[in-house]
C-alpha positions as CSV (number, residue, x, y, z in Angstrom):
1,M,130.2,-140.4,-2.0
2,D,129.2,-143.7,-0.4
3,A,126.0,-145.7,0.4
4,L,125.3,-143.5,3.4
5,D,125.1,-140.4,1.3
6,V,122.7,-142.1,-1.1
7,M,120.5,-143.4,1.7
8,L,120.5,-140.1,3.7
9,L,119.8,-137.8,0.7
10,P,116.0,-138.6,0.4
11,V,115.7,-138.5,4.2
12,Y,117.1,-135.0,4.4
13,L,115.1,-133.9,1.4
14,G,112.0,-135.1,3.2
15,I,113.0,-133.1,6.3
16,F,113.6,-129.9,4.3
17,Y,110.3,-130.3,2.4
18,F,108.5,-131.0,5.7
19,L,109.9,-127.7,7.1
20,A,109.0,-125.9,3.8
21,Y,105.4,-127.2,3.8
22,R,105.1,-126.3,7.4
23,T,106.1,-122.7,6.6
24,L,103.7,-122.8,3.7
25,G,100.9,-123.8,6.0
26,K,101.6,-120.9,8.3
27,N,101.3,-118.6,5.3
28,S,98.5,-120.4,3.6
29,K,96.6,-117.1,2.9
30,D,99.7,-115.5,1.2
31,P,99.4,-116.0,-2.6
32,L,103.2,-115.3,-2.9
33,Y,104.0,-118.3,-0.8
34,K,101.4,-120.5,-2.6
35,K,102.8,-119.6,-6.0
36,Y,106.5,-119.5,-5.5
37,Y,107.8,-120.9,-2.2
38,I,107.9,-124.6,-3.1
39,R,108.7,-123.9,-6.7
40,G,111.8,-121.9,-5.8
41,L,112.9,-124.5,-3.2
42,N,112.6,-127.2,-5.9
43,Y,115.1,-125.2,-8.1
44,K,117.4,-124.6,-5.2
45,L,117.6,-128.2,-3.9
46,F,117.9,-129.5,-7.5
47,G,120.9,-127.1,-7.8
48,S,122.4,-128.5,-4.6
49,I,122.1,-132.1,-5.7
50,S,123.4,-131.3,-9.2
51,F,126.3,-129.4,-7.8
52,A,127.3,-132.3,-5.5
53,F,126.9,-135.0,-8.1
54,I,128.7,-133.0,-10.9
55,Y,131.7,-132.3,-8.6
56,V,131.9,-136.0,-7.5
57,Y,131.3,-137.7,-10.9
58,Y,132.3,-135.1,-13.5
59,Y,135.1,-133.0,-12.0
60,K,136.0,-135.8,-9.6
61,G,137.2,-133.3,-7.0
62,G,137.2,-129.6,-6.3
63,D,136.7,-127.2,-3.5
64,T,133.3,-128.5,-2.4
65,I,134.8,-132.0,-2.0
66,S,137.8,-130.6,-0.1
67,F,135.6,-128.6,2.2
68,Y,133.8,-131.8,3.1
69,W,137.0,-133.7,3.8
70,A,138.1,-130.8,6.0
71,T,134.8,-130.8,7.8
72,S,134.4,-134.5,8.3
73,P,137.1,-134.9,11.1
74,L,135.3,-132.2,13.1
75,F,132.1,-134.4,13.2
76,K,134.1,-137.0,15.1
77,L,135.6,-134.3,17.3
78,F,132.1,-133.1,18.3
79,F,131.5,-136.5,20.0
80,S,135.0,-137.0,21.4
81,D,135.7,-133.4,22.6
82,P,132.7,-131.1,22.2
83,V,134.4,-128.3,24.1
84,W,137.3,-128.2,21.6
85,F,134.8,-128.5,18.7
86,F,132.8,-125.5,19.8
87,K,135.9,-123.4,20.5
88,F,136.9,-123.9,16.9
89,A,133.4,-123.8,15.3
90,L,132.6,-120.5,17.1
91,G,135.9,-118.9,16.3
92,L,137.3,-118.9,19.8
93,D,140.2,-121.0,18.7
94,P,141.6,-119.6,15.5
95,H,143.5,-122.8,14.5
96,Y,142.1,-125.9,13.0
97,P,142.2,-128.7,15.7
98,G,145.5,-130.5,15.5
99,V,143.8,-133.8,16.3
100,C,141.9,-133.5,13.0
101,G,144.9,-132.4,11.0
102,M,146.2,-135.8,10.2
103,E,142.9,-137.0,8.6
104,A,142.7,-133.7,6.7
105,A,146.2,-134.2,5.4
106,Q,145.3,-137.6,4.1
107,H,142.8,-136.0,1.7
108,S,145.3,-133.2,0.7
109,V,143.1,-130.4,2.1
110,I,145.7,-128.7,4.3
111,Y,145.6,-125.7,1.9
112,L,142.1,-124.9,3.2
113,L,143.3,-124.6,6.8
114,R,145.4,-121.5,6.4
115,G,143.0,-118.6,5.5
116,S,140.1,-116.9,7.2
117,A,137.8,-117.4,4.2
118,T,138.2,-121.2,4.0
119,L,138.3,-121.6,7.8
120,T,135.1,-119.6,8.2
121,T,133.4,-121.9,5.6
122,I,134.7,-125.0,7.4
123,R,133.4,-123.6,10.8
124,I,129.9,-123.0,9.4
125,A,129.9,-126.4,7.6
126,S,131.0,-128.2,10.8
127,I,128.0,-126.9,12.8
128,I,125.6,-127.8,10.1
129,D,127.3,-131.2,9.6
130,V,126.4,-132.2,13.2
131,F,122.8,-132.3,12.1
132,C,123.6,-134.0,8.8
133,M,125.2,-137.1,10.1
134,N,128.5,-136.3,8.3
135,S,126.8,-136.9,4.9
136,F,128.2,-135.0,1.9
137,T,124.9,-134.9,0.1
138,A,122.9,-134.0,3.2
139,L,125.4,-131.2,4.0
140,S,125.1,-129.9,0.4
141,V,121.3,-129.7,0.4
142,A,121.4,-128.2,3.9
143,F,123.6,-125.3,2.5
144,G,121.1,-124.9,-0.3
145,Y,118.1,-124.8,1.9
146,I,119.5,-122.3,4.4
147,S,120.7,-120.0,1.6
148,Y,117.2,-120.2,0.1
149,L,115.7,-118.8,3.2
150,F,117.7,-115.6,2.9
151,I,117.0,-115.3,-0.8
152,W,113.3,-115.7,-0.3
153,R,113.2,-112.9,2.2
154,L,114.7,-110.4,-0.3
155,F,112.5,-111.7,-3.1
156,R,109.4,-111.3,-0.9
157,L,110.5,-107.7,0.1
158,F,111.0,-106.6,-3.5
159,V,107.6,-108.0,-4.4
160,S,106.0,-106.2,-1.5
161,I,107.3,-102.9,-3.1
162,Y,106.3,-103.8,-6.6
163,P,103.5,-106.4,-6.4
164,T,102.8,-106.5,-10.1
165,L,106.3,-107.6,-10.9
166,H,106.2,-110.9,-8.9
167,K,106.7,-113.0,-12.0
168,Q,109.8,-111.0,-13.1
169,F,111.3,-111.0,-9.6
170,A,110.7,-114.7,-9.3
171,I,112.9,-115.2,-12.3
172,A,115.6,-112.8,-11.0
173,F,115.9,-114.3,-7.6
174,L,114.7,-117.9,-7.8
175,M,115.3,-119.1,-11.4
176,I,118.7,-117.9,-12.8
177,P,120.5,-121.1,-13.6
178,S,124.1,-120.2,-12.7
179,A,122.9,-118.7,-9.4
180,I,121.0,-121.8,-8.6
181,F,123.9,-124.1,-9.5
182,W,127.0,-122.2,-8.1
183,G,125.1,-120.8,-5.1
184,S,123.6,-124.0,-3.8
185,G,126.3,-126.3,-2.8
186,L,128.8,-126.7,0.1
187,G,131.2,-123.8,-0.4
188,K,132.0,-120.1,0.0
189,D,129.7,-118.9,-2.8
190,T,126.6,-120.2,-1.2
191,I,127.4,-118.5,2.1
192,M,128.3,-115.3,0.3
193,N,125.1,-115.2,-1.9
194,G,122.8,-115.8,1.1
195,S,124.7,-113.3,3.3
196,I,124.5,-110.5,0.6
197,M,120.7,-111.1,0.2
198,A,120.3,-111.0,4.0
199,I,122.3,-107.7,4.3
200,V,120.2,-105.9,1.7
201,Y,117.0,-107.2,3.2
202,C,117.9,-106.2,6.8
203,F,119.3,-102.8,5.8
204,Y,116.1,-102.0,3.9
205,K,114.0,-103.1,6.8
206,I,116.0,-101.2,9.4
207,V,116.9,-98.0,7.6
208,I,114.2,-97.5,4.9
209,L,111.1,-99.1,6.5
210,K,112.3,-98.4,10.1
211,K,111.4,-101.9,11.2
212,I,114.2,-102.1,13.8
213,T,114.1,-105.5,15.5
214,L,116.8,-107.4,17.3
215,R,116.5,-110.2,14.7
216,H,117.2,-107.8,11.8
217,V,120.1,-106.1,13.6
218,L,121.8,-109.4,14.6
219,M,121.3,-110.9,11.1
220,F,122.8,-107.8,9.5
221,F,125.9,-107.8,11.6
222,V,126.5,-111.6,11.5
223,C,126.2,-111.7,7.7
224,A,128.4,-108.6,7.4
225,Y,131.0,-110.3,9.6
226,L,130.9,-113.4,7.5
227,I,131.3,-111.4,4.3
228,A,134.3,-109.6,5.9
229,L,135.9,-112.9,6.7
230,I,135.3,-114.7,3.4
231,R,135.3,-111.9,0.7
232,G,135.9,-108.7,2.4
233,F,136.0,-106.6,-0.8
234,I,132.3,-107.3,-1.2
235,L,131.6,-105.6,2.1
236,F,133.5,-102.5,0.8
237,T,131.3,-102.6,-2.2
238,I,127.8,-103.2,-0.8
239,L,127.8,-100.9,2.2
240,P,128.5,-97.7,0.3
241,C,125.9,-98.7,-2.3
242,L,123.3,-99.2,0.5
243,M,124.2,-95.8,1.9
244,L,123.7,-94.3,-1.6
245,M,120.3,-95.9,-1.8
246,T,119.4,-94.3,1.5
247,V,120.5,-90.9,0.4
248,V,118.4,-91.1,-2.8
249,Y,115.4,-92.4,-0.8
250,Y,115.4,-89.6,1.7
251,R,116.1,-87.0,-0.9
252,N,113.1,-88.3,-2.9
253,S,110.9,-88.2,0.2
254,I,111.1,-84.4,0.1
255,N,107.9,-83.1,-1.4
256,N,109.1,-79.7,-2.6
257,S,110.8,-80.1,-5.9
258,F,113.0,-77.0,-5.4
259,V,114.2,-78.0,-2.0
260,R,114.8,-81.5,-3.3
261,F,116.9,-80.1,-6.2
262,V,118.9,-77.9,-3.8
263,V,119.6,-80.4,-1.1
264,G,120.2,-83.3,-3.4
265,P,123.9,-82.6,-4.0
266,I,124.4,-82.1,-0.3
267,F,122.8,-85.4,0.5
268,I,125.0,-87.1,-2.1
269,L,128.1,-85.5,-0.7
270,V,127.2,-86.6,2.8
271,G,126.6,-90.1,1.6
272,V,129.9,-90.2,-0.3
273,G,131.7,-88.8,2.8
274,A,130.1,-91.3,5.1
275,S,130.9,-94.1,2.8
276,F,134.5,-93.1,2.7
277,L,134.8,-93.0,6.5
278,L,132.9,-96.3,6.7
279,I,135.3,-98.0,4.3
280,R,138.4,-96.6,6.2
281,S,137.0,-97.8,9.5
282,L,136.2,-101.2,8.1
283,G,139.7,-101.4,6.6
284,D,141.2,-100.7,10.0
285,S,139.1,-103.3,11.8
286,V,139.4,-106.0,9.1
287,Q,143.2,-106.2,9.0
288,S,143.5,-108.2,5.8
289,Y,141.4,-105.6,3.9
290,K,143.1,-102.4,4.8
291,L,142.8,-99.9,1.9
292,D,146.5,-99.9,1.2
293,S,146.5,-103.7,0.7
294,L,143.6,-104.1,-1.7
295,A,145.8,-103.6,-4.8
296,Q,148.2,-106.2,-3.6
297,K,145.3,-108.7,-3.0
298,A,143.8,-107.9,-6.4
299,E,147.2,-108.7,-8.1
300,G,147.4,-111.9,-6.1
301,F,143.9,-113.0,-7.2
302,R,144.8,-112.1,-10.8
303,S,148.0,-114.2,-10.8
304,W,146.4,-117.2,-9.2
305,H,143.2,-117.2,-11.3
306,T,145.3,-116.7,-14.5
307,Y,147.4,-119.7,-13.5
308,L,144.3,-121.8,-12.9
309,G,142.8,-120.8,-16.2
310,K,145.8,-121.8,-18.1
311,T,146.4,-125.1,-16.3
312,E,142.8,-126.3,-15.5
313,G,140.6,-126.2,-18.6
314,G,141.9,-123.2,-20.6
315,S,139.1,-120.9,-19.4
316,S,141.4,-117.9,-18.9
317,Y,140.6,-114.5,-20.5
318,S,142.4,-111.2,-20.9
319,I,141.0,-107.6,-20.8
320,G,144.0,-106.2,-22.6
321,G,147.4,-104.9,-21.4
322,D,148.9,-104.8,-18.0
323,I,146.5,-103.5,-15.3
324,Q,147.7,-100.8,-12.9
325,Y,145.7,-101.1,-9.7
326,T,145.5,-97.4,-9.2
327,P,142.3,-95.3,-9.4
328,L,143.2,-94.2,-12.9
329,G,144.3,-97.6,-14.1
330,I,141.1,-99.2,-12.7
331,L,138.9,-96.5,-14.3
332,K,140.6,-97.1,-17.7
333,Q,139.9,-100.9,-17.6
334,A,136.4,-100.5,-15.9
335,P,134.2,-100.7,-19.1
336,V,135.9,-103.9,-20.3
337,A,135.8,-105.5,-16.9
338,I,132.0,-104.7,-16.5
339,I,131.2,-106.1,-20.0
340,T,133.3,-109.3,-19.3
341,T,131.7,-109.9,-15.9
342,L,128.1,-109.3,-17.1
343,F,128.2,-110.9,-20.6
344,G,131.1,-113.3,-20.6
345,P,132.0,-115.9,-21.6
346,F,131.5,-115.0,-25.2
347,P,130.7,-117.7,-27.8
348,W,134.3,-117.8,-29.2
349,Q,135.6,-118.3,-25.6
350,I,133.6,-121.4,-24.7
351,R,135.8,-124.4,-24.0
352,N,133.5,-126.9,-22.3
353,F,129.9,-127.8,-21.5
354,V,129.8,-125.8,-18.2
355,M,131.1,-122.7,-20.0
356,L,128.5,-123.3,-22.8
357,L,125.6,-123.0,-20.2
358,S,127.1,-119.8,-18.7
359,G,127.5,-118.4,-22.2
360,I,123.9,-119.0,-23.1
361,E,122.8,-117.3,-19.9
362,S,125.1,-114.4,-20.7
363,L,123.7,-114.0,-24.2
364,A,120.2,-113.8,-22.6
365,F,121.3,-111.0,-20.4
366,L,122.9,-109.2,-23.3
367,Y,119.7,-109.6,-25.3
368,F,117.5,-108.1,-22.6
369,T,120.0,-105.3,-22.0
370,V,120.1,-104.4,-25.7
371,Q,116.3,-104.6,-25.8
372,L,116.1,-102.2,-22.9
373,L,118.4,-99.7,-24.6
374,F,116.1,-99.7,-27.7
375,N,113.0,-99.0,-25.6
376,K,111.0,-96.2,-27.2
377,K,110.9,-94.3,-23.9
378,I,114.7,-94.5,-23.2
379,Y,114.7,-90.8,-23.0
380,K,113.2,-91.2,-19.5
381,L,116.2,-93.2,-18.3
382,F,117.9,-90.3,-16.4
383,G,114.8,-89.7,-14.4
384,V,114.4,-93.4,-13.6
385,L,118.0,-93.7,-12.4
386,F,117.6,-91.0,-9.8
387,G,114.0,-91.7,-9.0
388,D,114.1,-95.2,-7.6
389,P,116.5,-95.9,-4.7
390,I,116.5,-99.6,-5.5
391,V,117.6,-99.0,-9.1
392,V,120.4,-96.7,-7.7
393,F,121.6,-99.4,-5.3
394,C,121.5,-102.2,-7.9
395,L,123.4,-100.2,-10.5
396,A,126.0,-99.0,-8.1
397,F,126.5,-102.5,-6.8
398,I,126.6,-104.1,-10.2
399,F,129.1,-101.7,-11.6
400,V,131.5,-101.6,-8.6
401,L,131.4,-105.4,-8.0
402,S,131.6,-106.2,-11.7
403,I,134.8,-104.1,-12.0
404,A,136.3,-105.9,-9.0
405,I,135.4,-109.3,-10.4
406,G,136.5,-108.6,-13.9
407,L,139.9,-107.2,-12.8
408,T,140.7,-110.1,-10.5
409,S,139.2,-113.3,-11.9
410,F,140.9,-113.7,-15.3
411,N,139.4,-117.1,-15.7
412,Y,135.8,-117.9,-16.3
413,G,135.8,-120.7,-13.8
414,A,136.2,-118.1,-11.1
415,L,134.2,-115.4,-12.7
416,V,131.0,-117.4,-13.1
417,R,131.1,-118.2,-9.4
418,Y,132.0,-114.7,-8.2
419,R,129.4,-113.0,-10.2
420,I,126.3,-114.9,-9.0
421,P,125.5,-112.2,-6.4
422,V,125.5,-109.7,-9.2
423,L,123.0,-111.5,-11.5
424,P,119.8,-111.2,-9.4
425,F,120.4,-107.4,-9.0
426,F,121.3,-107.1,-12.7
427,A,118.0,-108.7,-13.6
428,T,116.2,-106.5,-11.1
429,T,117.7,-103.4,-12.7
430,I,116.5,-104.4,-16.1
431,I,113.1,-105.3,-14.7
432,L,112.6,-102.0,-12.8
433,I,113.9,-99.7,-15.5
434,N,111.6,-101.3,-18.1
435,H,108.8,-101.0,-15.6
436,H,109.4,-97.3,-15.0
437,L,109.9,-96.5,-18.6
438,N,106.5,-98.0,-19.4
439,E,104.8,-96.3,-16.5
440,N,102.9,-93.1,-17.3
441,K,104.2,-91.5,-14.1
442,M,106.8,-92.7,-11.6
443,I,105.5,-93.0,-8.1
444,R,108.2,-91.2,-6.1
445,K,107.1,-92.4,-2.6
446,R,106.5,-96.0,-3.5
447,Q,109.1,-97.3,-1.1
448,T,107.6,-95.5,1.9
449,V,104.9,-98.2,2.3
450,D,105.7,-101.6,3.6
451,I,103.2,-103.8,1.9
452,K,102.8,-107.2,3.5
453,P,102.9,-110.0,1.0
454,A,99.9,-111.5,2.7
455,E,97.9,-108.6,1.3
456,L,99.1,-109.1,-2.2
457,K,97.0,-110.6,-4.9
458,P,99.3,-111.3,-7.8
459,T,97.6,-112.0,-11.1
460,G,98.5,-114.7,-13.5
């Protein structure tokens, strides 16, 4: 980080706040924008700046710094050979430009130039960097700002469905500390978090609300493609969960209770079958994520993350015994993996200040989960689980992704980053279940109305 970074940071903060207040002006009659838009952006950009400075001055290195050094030579290439730059940036040339390789090698970032996940991140960063004057701090806050736009869309959508829960959803999507920190800087996690939010938002708009627009369709497929390239296992997780949400939604839209009871299992079987076919077709098209190679990848992740945990900070953990990456072996270890992902690190596993912050956050989630389980109306839980499609999606996504993360991370440094897409949906699940348990009667068709936030009048 040099003088240029320090000088350009307030300039780009001014640009992003100018854009934000311009958006706020266009939605001046919308109470949701007035109450939360700038506040949420403040948290996000603070997370971007904190992320950048901590990696520079506390860790003195790390992936985010390496991504910058891999991106920086491309900024010069943009001016010297723009055709070559765009061929690489748009994925037309699969290889990192050789003319930039020597400079990348000087900063020991060659390891980032060999995989689709890291190359995709570099491609995205190179395009944004053209507008950021090759400044690390400017690039970091740009990543945070763009990610925030996608998160805001999903937050706004959920509030349009449940207007009275705007405060709770604001905490879930805009204020969770680890999601703000790990999902706001230059890196894969920021791209993944924003892409997941965009996919859920677009899917709900297209399939549930039937608001089929070119923008929504393009956003859905672009973000799905990015997820496939960076962390393909999440695509295998989220799409079946979205299909399950759709099945539950259309089952619940049937007014006749007897017909709903009879066709419910059929709907679920169709959804499961469609999900299986979808996963197989995705596995065939995304070569590195064929179904028969997922176990091998999982074992590779486990070995690498265990090594990092033992050599870089002692943040490794064990879920007991050797894991067999078979359906039965995964099912056996699933409960421990879920608990570790959602509630770790535990107090006795904390080794440094960063882990302490994650541990405090995990304790808060554990507290609210236990509090939910002791709700006096917990006997209604079964009806809630099958009565709200969003709860169904969130629970399925949380459980499946938590198992995948818990069985592959094996050090908390990786786990706290990988789990950030889970946390907003985990918080949403707690919020909605509490809401439904305390309602006198569940409104089955709530999701059939697309309430515009401009029409909302949140209280408080």
